[in-house]
N, C-alpha and C positions, 0 to 999 in steps of 0.2 A: 692319931697331931699331936704331939707333945707341946708344953708351953712355949717355947722359943719359937714354933712354926707358927701358933697364933698369934704373938705379940704384933705382926703387920697388919691381920684384921679389928684387933681392940682398938691399934692408933687410929684407923681408917674412921672408925665408929664414934671412937672419940670426936675424934678434929668435925667430924660431919654432924654431930649434936651439940658439939659446942658453939661452931662455926654457923651453924645453920639456925639454930634456935638463938643463941645470942645475937646476930643481924637481926633476927627478924624483932626483937625486943627495942633494937635499936631504932630499927625504923619506925615504929611504933610511936617511939618518944621522939621522934625528929619531929612532926606536929606541933610541939607546946618548948622543946629544948634546942639551941643552937649551940650543938658542942665546940668550935670554932668559930670563933668570930674574927671575921677578915678584914671590916670596917669601906667594905666597897660599895661604892653608891647601886643604888637598884639595877639598871641597868649590864653594869658589869656583873652582880650576883646570879642577875639572870640567867647570862648567859653561861656563866658557871654551872647553876643549878642544870642547865639543858646540857651539856657537856658530858655533868656526872651521871645524867640517864642515861644517853648514849651508850655511855660505856657498859653500865650495865644492863641494856635493850641488847647490845653485841654481843657481852659474854654470855647471857640469859638464853638468848635466843642459838644463839652458835655452837657452842659446845652443847647442844640436847639433842642437836640436828644427825639423822643416823652416820650423814657422811661422816663429819664430825669424830664420833663414837668410832666407827669402821678404822677411821686412822688411827686413833687412841687405842686400838685392842693390841698394836704391832708394841705399844710400850708398857701397857698396865692392864693386868688379869679384867675380865669382862664383870667378873664380882664385884671389882672397885669403884666403876663408871659411875654408878648412883650415889654414891659418897664423893666420890671426885670433884662432880656437880654441882652435892650440895655445898661442899667445901670452897671451890670458888666463886660459887654463885654468895657466899656467905661473907666471903671476904670483900668482895665488890659491892654486894650489899650495903658492908658496915662502913665502905665507906663514902658511900652516897649518904649514912643518914650523919656520919660525923664530919663530912665536909659541907653539907648544905645547908647553904646559905639565906636565912630568913629575912625576907623585908619586911618595912615599916607600912609601908602603904598598905591600909585597908580600904579594900573593894567592896566587902559584904559582910554586915554582923546581925545573924538574927536573933529575933530574943521574942519572948514570950510564946504564944503559940505555935508559930512557926517553925522553932526553934525547939521544942518538943515533939514534932511531926517528924523533924528531920533527926532528932536521936532516938524515936522509935524506927523509922527506917533501917537507922544503922544497927536496931537491938534486933530487926529482924534477920536482916541479912546476916549479923552475925550468926544467926541461930541458924539459918539454912544453910550456910557454909561447913558448922557441924555436921547438919543432916546426911548432907551430899559429899562430904570426908566418909562418914559413916557409911553409908548407901555403897563406898567401892570397895569395903574393905580391906584384904591386903594389899590392893592396888593402891590405895592411896601410900605412898611410902618416901613424900617428899626428902629425906636426909639420907635413901637407897641405901638401909641397912637391910633390906629383906635379904638380898642374895649374898650377903657376907652371913648374915647369920644359918641362910641353907647349909651354907659351904660348912662353918663350924660346926653344924647340926650333922654333917655326914650325908646330906640328901640334897635332889634335884628339885630346884626352882618346877613349879607349875609352870607351864605358859599361858600368859594369860588367857580368858575368854570373853566372848562379847556379851554383856548381861547387859539391858537396861533397865533398872529403877528406883526408886523413889523420887527425889529432882529429876532423875536422867531420863523421866517419862515427857518432863515438860521442856524443858532446854539442854541441849548436850554439853553445855559446859555452865554448870551450875554454879561450881566454884569461879569462875570468872566473874558469869554476871553480879556474884555476890561481892567479890570484891570491887567492880565499877560503883555498884552502889554505895558502899562504905568510901570509894575514895570521894565522888559527890556528895555526902551527907556530911562534912564539917559543917557546923554552922560558922564560923570564924572566915571571910576568904581574903588571903592578904594577894598582892601580886603571883610572890610565889607557890603559893596554894594554887595559884589559877593554873599557871606554867606546868607544874606537878602536873594536876587534874589532867589537862588536856594531852599532855604529851603521852602520861601511862595509858589513858584511855586510848589513843590511837595506837600504844604500842601492844596492849591486850589485845586489841582487835586485827593487829596482826599477827601476832604471835597466835593467833589460835585458826588465824585463817593455814597458816603452818603446819600446827599441829594436825590439822582434818588432814592431811598430804598424808601424813606420816600412820595417819589411821585407818585414811585407807587402803595406804601400801599393808597396812599389816593384817586389815580384816575383811578386805575387798568388797564384794558384792552385800554383805548385811550391813557393813556400816555406810554405802552408798543409800541401802534402803532405810535408815535411819535421817540419815541428812535429808533425805526427801520427807518424811513425815513428822520430824522434831526442829523446831528452830533452833538457831545455833547459841544466841544469848538471851533474847527478849521474849517470853514463856505465852505467845497470841494465837497459838492454835487449838490450845486443850493437851490433851496427855494421851499417849499411847499406853494402852495394854504392857504390860511385863511380861 
């Protein structure tokens, strides 16, 4: 494979990395920075923020579905689909972060011991997120670079195998569980932050159910048995053996 035929692969990888990582950085900053201040009253700002959230939910959950990817295969090589998903999600998430309108209405501000408890919970959730991502190994590929790298090396991707280890012995979706804790661990709650927490929690729960359908389709009875033994998001049953 010569350099000329490799350039689309490198361009897709670069766009996925820049937009995927960059949008997450902007999203994290969104809680403390208003990038574009429109000067609207709280009621209008909250309606705008809800519309931004809905746009991201539709894009993020819609483009990851098998039916959409099957249609996309007619126009885009399969190895690019993960990167395409990261690119489009990055664009929409960046727009959410940049255009999000913060409100001045403060509903709650923790201090003292409660503040440190919330910060400790956030730190634990972040550590568990990293541990859960590590447990997935090569399956954790949020930028969709794995298939492109395999193509550049001239090797075939290995089919996904269903393995339960690490935090996945306690809950089926520990990454989402950690994100939910991080969403609700903000010590200062404004009206827009409460809206964000409620809407994004609801979306994560719905998206998890949709993802479960795809996992059942991929792994069949093995995943159905896993569903019976391990809770979806809250670790209330103990753990299963690896």
